[in-house]
SEPAVO-588153 format. One record per residue (C-alpha): residue number from 1; y, x, z. Coordinates in nm, 2 decimals. Example, Ala and Ser with C-alpha at 12.3 -4.5 7.8 and 13.67 -1.06 7.14 Angstrom:
BEGIN
[1 [-0.45 1.23 0.78]]
[2 [-0.11 1.37 0.71]]
REM end
This chain:
BEGIN
[1 [8.30 10.93 11.32]]
[2 [7.95 10.85 11.45]]
[3 [7.97 10.47 11.45]]
[4 [8.14 10.21 11.23]]
[5 [8.39 9.97 11.38]]
[6 [8.34 9.66 11.17]]
[7 [8.04 9.47 11.02]]
[8 [8.15 9.32 10.69]]
[9 [8.01 9.07 10.44]]
[10 [8.15 9.04 10.09]]
[11 [8.25 8.68 10.02]]
[12 [8.30 8.75 9.65]]
[13 [8.21 9.04 9.41]]
[14 [8.44 9.31 9.54]]
[15 [8.54 9.64 9.38]]
[16 [8.49 9.97 9.55]]
[17 [8.77 10.22 9.49]]
[18 [8.84 10.59 9.57]]
[19 [9.18 10.51 9.73]]
[20 [9.30 10.19 9.91]]
[21 [9.50 10.04 9.62]]
[22 [9.44 9.87 9.28]]
[23 [9.61 10.16 9.08]]
[24 [9.27 10.30 9.00]]
[25 [9.00 10.15 8.77]]
[26 [8.65 10.11 8.88]]
[27 [8.33 9.94 8.78]]
[28 [8.16 9.99 9.12]]
[29 [8.13 9.68 9.33]]
[30 [7.95 9.50 9.61]]
[31 [7.80 9.17 9.50]]
[32 [7.89 8.86 9.70]]
[33 [7.68 8.85 10.01]]
[34 [7.65 9.23 10.05]]
[35 [7.66 9.35 10.40]]
[36 [7.84 9.68 10.48]]
[37 [8.03 9.85 10.75]]
[38 [8.39 10.00 10.76]]
[39 [8.51 10.26 11.00]]
[40 [8.87 10.16 10.99]]
[41 [9.11 9.91 10.83]]
[42 [9.40 10.07 10.64]]
[43 [9.71 9.94 10.46]]
[44 [9.75 9.95 10.09]]
[45 [9.84 10.31 9.97]]
[46 [10.11 10.19 9.73]]
[47 [10.25 9.90 9.93]]
[48 [10.18 10.00 10.30]]
[49 [10.43 9.76 10.46]]
[50 [10.26 9.45 10.31]]
[51 [10.06 9.30 10.59]]
[52 [9.86 9.08 10.34]]
[53 [9.70 9.39 10.19]]
[54 [9.41 9.52 10.41]]
[55 [9.15 9.77 10.30]]
[56 [8.84 9.88 10.47]]
[57 [8.72 10.24 10.46]]
[58 [8.34 10.21 10.39]]
[59 [8.12 10.38 10.65]]
[60 [7.77 10.50 10.55]]
[61 [7.55 10.45 10.25]]
[62 [7.62 10.54 9.89]]
[63 [7.99 10.46 9.91]]
[64 [8.08 10.63 10.24]]
[65 [8.45 10.72 10.25]]
[66 [8.55 10.49 9.96]]
[67 [8.75 10.17 10.00]]
[68 [8.73 9.80 9.94]]
[69 [8.99 9.53 9.98]]
[70 [8.93 9.30 10.28]]
[71 [9.24 9.08 10.24]]
[72 [9.49 9.06 9.95]]
[73 [9.79 8.83 9.87]]
[74 [9.72 8.50 9.70]]
[75 [9.37 8.47 9.86]]
[76 [9.36 8.19 10.11]]
[77 [9.06 8.35 10.28]]
[78 [8.95 8.71 10.34]]
[79 [8.78 8.88 10.04]]
[80 [8.52 9.01 10.29]]
[81 [8.46 8.91 10.65]]
[82 [8.51 9.18 10.90]]
[83 [8.39 9.15 11.26]]
[84 [8.45 9.42 11.52]]
[85 [8.14 9.59 11.65]]
[86 [8.12 9.57 12.02]]
[87 [8.04 9.91 12.19]]
[88 [7.74 9.85 12.41]]
[89 [7.70 10.22 12.51]]
[90 [7.68 10.23 12.89]]
[91 [7.94 10.44 13.07]]
[92 [7.83 10.79 13.16]]
[93 [7.67 10.83 13.50]]
[94 [7.80 11.08 13.75]]
[95 [8.03 11.12 14.03]]
[96 [8.34 10.89 14.04]]
[97 [8.64 10.97 14.25]]
[98 [8.80 10.66 14.40]]
[99 [9.14 10.65 14.57]]
[100 [9.33 10.36 14.72]]
[101 [9.70 10.36 14.62]]
[102 [9.95 10.12 14.78]]
[103 [10.30 10.07 14.67]]
[104 [10.54 9.89 14.91]]
[105 [10.86 9.69 14.85]]
[106 [11.07 9.97 14.99]]
[107 [10.94 10.20 14.72]]
[108 [10.72 10.41 14.94]]
[109 [10.37 10.50 14.83]]
[110 [10.05 10.59 15.02]]
[111 [9.73 10.74 14.88]]
[112 [9.42 10.68 15.08]]
[113 [9.64 10.57 15.37]]
[114 [9.86 10.88 15.37]]
[115 [10.23 10.87 15.26]]
[116 [10.33 11.09 14.97]]
REM end
């Protein structure tokens, strides 16, 4: 991936883990207030059907490719905020082909005024 999909801010001290679950110990963490980016949001590796367990795959920096919990059960607020990044890349320039397609009540279709 070339760009991250979410801007995040740790609301508390949050652990950084090699896999998206709590079945691995770690002393690595982001301090509260740390800003980071994640390239995708993934479910918990051990409990993937639990919608209250959301992990972010860290994008860029020292911890690229590692995971941190974004939401977890028994927390009334997200552990870290995560805001989608809006893609502001302009569409490619070039030639665009435009056709007019009409569909009628009788099921007939025309393309550029010609029946098909």
